[in-house]
NUFI-974161 format. One record per residue (C-alpha): y, x, z; residue in one letter. Coordinates in nm, 3 decimals, always signed. Layout:
N
+---------+---------+---------+------+
:       y :       x :       z : code :
+---------+---------+---------+------+
:       Y :       X :       Z :    A :
...
+---------+---------+---------+------+
% end
This chain:
178
+---------+---------+---------+------+
:       y :       x :       z : code :
+---------+---------+---------+------+
:  +1.663 :  +0.630 :  -0.198 :    X :
:  +1.289 :  +0.632 :  -0.144 :    X :
:  +1.081 :  +0.382 :  +0.048 :    X :
:  +0.703 :  +0.410 :  +0.075 :    X :
:  +0.512 :  +0.109 :  +0.202 :    X :
:  +0.157 :  +0.149 :  +0.326 :    X :
:  -0.108 :  -0.115 :  +0.371 :    X :
:  -0.388 :  -0.155 :  +0.617 :    X :
:  -0.591 :  -0.468 :  +0.644 :    X :
:  -0.921 :  -0.637 :  +0.648 :    X :
:  -1.147 :  -0.693 :  +0.359 :    X :
:  -1.219 :  -1.047 :  +0.250 :    X :
:  -1.456 :  -1.276 :  +0.443 :    X :
:  -1.574 :  -1.272 :  +0.709 :    X :
:  -1.276 :  -1.088 :  +0.860 :    X :
:  -1.021 :  -1.266 :  +0.641 :    X :
:  -1.113 :  -1.626 :  +0.589 :    X :
:  -1.107 :  -1.751 :  +0.231 :    X :
:  -0.851 :  -2.020 :  +0.320 :    X :
:  -0.616 :  -1.753 :  +0.462 :    X :
:  -0.598 :  -1.549 :  +0.141 :    X :
:  -0.348 :  -1.767 :  -0.051 :    X :
:  -0.095 :  -1.790 :  +0.236 :    X :
:  -0.130 :  -1.415 :  +0.301 :    X :
:  -0.074 :  -1.342 :  -0.067 :    X :
:  +0.237 :  -1.565 :  -0.073 :    X :
:  +0.378 :  -1.397 :  +0.239 :    X :
:  +0.320 :  -1.047 :  +0.102 :    X :
:  +0.480 :  -1.140 :  -0.231 :    X :
:  +0.784 :  -1.273 :  -0.044 :    X :
:  +0.808 :  -0.966 :  +0.183 :    X :
:  +0.783 :  -0.715 :  -0.102 :    X :
:  +1.015 :  -0.917 :  -0.324 :    X :
:  +1.273 :  -0.926 :  -0.045 :    X :
:  +1.241 :  -0.552 :  +0.024 :    X :
:  +1.267 :  -0.472 :  -0.346 :    X :
:  +1.570 :  -0.695 :  -0.400 :    X :
:  +1.750 :  -0.562 :  -0.091 :    X :
:  +1.695 :  -0.197 :  -0.180 :    X :
:  +1.792 :  -0.251 :  -0.542 :    X :
:  +2.104 :  -0.444 :  -0.435 :    X :
:  +2.204 :  -0.156 :  -0.209 :    X :
:  +2.148 :  +0.107 :  -0.477 :    X :
:  +2.344 :  -0.106 :  -0.726 :    X :
:  +2.632 :  -0.119 :  -0.477 :    X :
:  +2.621 :  +0.259 :  -0.439 :    X :
:  +2.619 :  +0.297 :  -0.818 :    X :
:  +2.929 :  +0.075 :  -0.840 :    X :
:  +3.102 :  +0.296 :  -0.582 :    X :
:  +3.020 :  +0.601 :  -0.793 :    X :
:  +3.155 :  +0.431 :  -1.104 :    X :
:  +3.480 :  +0.342 :  -0.924 :    X :
:  +3.518 :  +0.694 :  -0.791 :    X :
:  +3.532 :  +0.583 :  -0.425 :    X :
:  +3.261 :  +0.823 :  -0.317 :    X :
:  +3.278 :  +1.200 :  -0.321 :    X :
:  +2.907 :  +1.229 :  -0.402 :    X :
:  +2.804 :  +1.268 :  -0.762 :    X :
:  +2.578 :  +1.018 :  -0.935 :    X :
:  +2.356 :  +1.310 :  -1.033 :    X :
:  +2.274 :  +1.351 :  -0.663 :    X :
:  +2.022 :  +1.071 :  -0.692 :    X :
:  +2.179 :  +0.847 :  -0.429 :    X :
:  +2.203 :  +0.549 :  -0.661 :    X :
:  +1.834 :  +0.554 :  -0.753 :    X :
:  +1.569 :  +0.359 :  -0.565 :    X :
:  +1.206 :  +0.461 :  -0.574 :    X :
:  +0.981 :  +0.205 :  -0.406 :    X :
:  +0.611 :  +0.279 :  -0.367 :    X :
:  +0.298 :  +0.115 :  -0.228 :    X :
:  +0.047 :  +0.360 :  -0.077 :    X :
:  -0.302 :  +0.213 :  -0.058 :    X :
:  -0.672 :  +0.299 :  -0.056 :    X :
:  -0.723 :  -0.004 :  -0.282 :    X :
:  -1.005 :  -0.148 :  -0.072 :    X :
:  -1.103 :  -0.509 :  -0.123 :    X :
:  -0.898 :  -0.779 :  +0.045 :    X :
:  -0.566 :  -0.679 :  +0.202 :    X :
:  -0.524 :  -0.360 :  -0.002 :    X :
:  -0.572 :  -0.546 :  -0.330 :    X :
:  -0.330 :  -0.820 :  -0.225 :    X :
:  -0.052 :  -0.576 :  -0.134 :    X :
:  -0.107 :  -0.350 :  -0.435 :    X :
:  -0.092 :  -0.646 :  -0.676 :    X :
:  +0.220 :  -0.789 :  -0.509 :    X :
:  +0.388 :  -0.449 :  -0.508 :    X :
:  +0.324 :  -0.391 :  -0.876 :    X :
:  +0.451 :  -0.743 :  -0.954 :    X :
:  +0.771 :  -0.667 :  -0.758 :    X :
:  +0.828 :  -0.349 :  -0.958 :    X :
:  +0.704 :  -0.095 :  -0.703 :    X :
:  +0.494 :  +0.201 :  -0.808 :    X :
:  +0.146 :  +0.250 :  -0.668 :    X :
:  -0.009 :  +0.561 :  -0.515 :    X :
:  -0.365 :  +0.570 :  -0.391 :    X :
:  -0.556 :  +0.768 :  -0.130 :    X :
:  -0.933 :  +0.737 :  -0.174 :    X :
:  -1.177 :  +0.842 :  +0.100 :    X :
:  -1.445 :  +0.938 :  -0.155 :    X :
:  -1.495 :  +0.992 :  -0.523 :    X :
:  -1.451 :  +0.662 :  -0.708 :    X :
:  -1.822 :  +0.611 :  -0.778 :    X :
:  -1.911 :  +0.648 :  -0.410 :    X :
:  -1.620 :  +0.436 :  -0.290 :    X :
:  -1.701 :  +0.128 :  -0.498 :    X :
:  -2.066 :  +0.121 :  -0.382 :    X :
:  -1.957 :  -0.090 :  -0.085 :    X :
:  -1.742 :  -0.336 :  -0.277 :    X :
:  -1.896 :  -0.681 :  -0.249 :    X :
:  -1.865 :  -0.810 :  -0.605 :    X :
:  -1.835 :  -0.703 :  -0.966 :    X :
:  -1.494 :  -0.875 :  -0.968 :    X :
:  -1.364 :  -0.666 :  -0.678 :    X :
:  -1.486 :  -0.347 :  -0.847 :    X :
:  -1.309 :  -0.453 :  -1.168 :    X :
:  -0.988 :  -0.526 :  -0.973 :    X :
:  -1.017 :  -0.182 :  -0.810 :    X :
:  -1.049 :  -0.018 :  -1.154 :    X :
:  -0.747 :  -0.212 :  -1.281 :    X :
:  -0.532 :  -0.117 :  -0.982 :    X :
:  -0.647 :  +0.246 :  -0.986 :    X :
:  -0.547 :  +0.261 :  -1.353 :    X :
:  -0.199 :  +0.141 :  -1.254 :    X :
:  -0.152 :  +0.410 :  -0.989 :    X :
:  +0.105 :  +0.680 :  -1.061 :    X :
:  -0.098 :  +0.921 :  -0.850 :    X :
:  -0.442 :  +0.926 :  -0.689 :    X :
:  -0.541 :  +1.155 :  -0.402 :    X :
:  -0.920 :  +1.172 :  -0.372 :    X :
:  -1.066 :  +1.305 :  -0.049 :    X :
:  -1.410 :  +1.462 :  -0.033 :    X :
:  -1.535 :  +1.228 :  +0.238 :    X :
:  -1.902 :  +1.224 :  +0.321 :    X :
:  -2.105 :  +0.913 :  +0.243 :    X :
:  -2.308 :  +0.990 :  +0.556 :    X :
:  -1.995 :  +0.957 :  +0.771 :    X :
:  -1.807 :  +0.672 :  +0.608 :    X :
:  -1.602 :  +0.584 :  +0.920 :    X :
:  -1.454 :  +0.934 :  +0.943 :    X :
:  -1.371 :  +0.931 :  +0.570 :    X :
:  -1.194 :  +0.594 :  +0.607 :    X :
:  -1.011 :  +0.723 :  +0.913 :    X :
:  -0.893 :  +1.034 :  +0.728 :    X :
:  -0.769 :  +0.832 :  +0.429 :    X :
:  -0.589 :  +0.596 :  +0.667 :    X :
:  -0.423 :  +0.880 :  +0.856 :    X :
:  -0.305 :  +1.043 :  +0.534 :    X :
:  -0.159 :  +0.709 :  +0.425 :    X :
:  +0.013 :  +0.663 :  +0.763 :    X :
:  +0.171 :  +1.008 :  +0.753 :    X :
:  +0.315 :  +0.944 :  +0.407 :    X :
:  +0.484 :  +0.606 :  +0.450 :    X :
:  +0.802 :  +0.462 :  +0.596 :    X :
:  +0.676 :  +0.108 :  +0.656 :    X :
:  +0.329 :  -0.033 :  +0.725 :    X :
:  +0.214 :  -0.379 :  +0.622 :    X :
:  -0.081 :  -0.472 :  +0.841 :    X :
:  -0.296 :  -0.773 :  +0.759 :    X :
:  -0.500 :  -0.814 :  +1.072 :    X :
:  -0.704 :  -1.091 :  +1.230 :    X :
:  -0.620 :  -0.966 :  +1.581 :    X :
:  -0.974 :  -0.857 :  +1.661 :    X :
:  -1.072 :  -0.516 :  +1.797 :    X :
:  -1.164 :  -0.240 :  +1.556 :    X :
:  -1.525 :  -0.207 :  +1.447 :    X :
:  -1.499 :  +0.163 :  +1.525 :    X :
:  -1.356 :  +0.481 :  +1.384 :    X :
:  -1.154 :  +0.424 :  +1.069 :    X :
:  -1.129 :  +0.049 :  +1.130 :    X :
:  -0.814 :  -0.142 :  +1.051 :    X :
:  -0.704 :  -0.197 :  +1.411 :    X :
:  -0.736 :  +0.175 :  +1.477 :    X :
:  -0.498 :  +0.247 :  +1.186 :    X :
:  -0.247 :  -0.009 :  +1.309 :    X :
:  -0.233 :  +0.148 :  +1.653 :    X :
:  -0.230 :  +0.503 :  +1.511 :    X :
:  +0.080 :  +0.412 :  +1.310 :    X :
:  +0.261 :  +0.252 :  +1.602 :    X :
+---------+---------+---------+------+
% end
């Protein structure tokens, strides 16, 4: 069993208010913990069926194995929250970056967010780096978002309900994935 969870969301203030971050983090931790527990419970039940010989499928067929993954561009804010919660819940992490790392982090607001990015990137089982152009950042973000959307089963969207700022914006990704 394989389940890939993508994330799209706003960066931290002003689009996500500072007082909203803790409740969002708690909700995401609960959601991913619930998903992880439910999938693992189901795969454990399938494994028990194999052990009892009730199923004609062989255990080597991979049915009793769950592979849960977060797919994220690891941007500040929502992406960091979901990636951290996913890793804490035992999910693996895959990343799609719109640019080379050095170019991507130029627009991170703080040294702390760049350090968190480095930490999360180091935890990723795979990293897909696009050759986006710094002169057309919106198109690079859009491309990374579309690749993420085409490679997931479930999207977690952390959205303030406002219209997109333009191409590659969070709201555009949410509606593209719908």
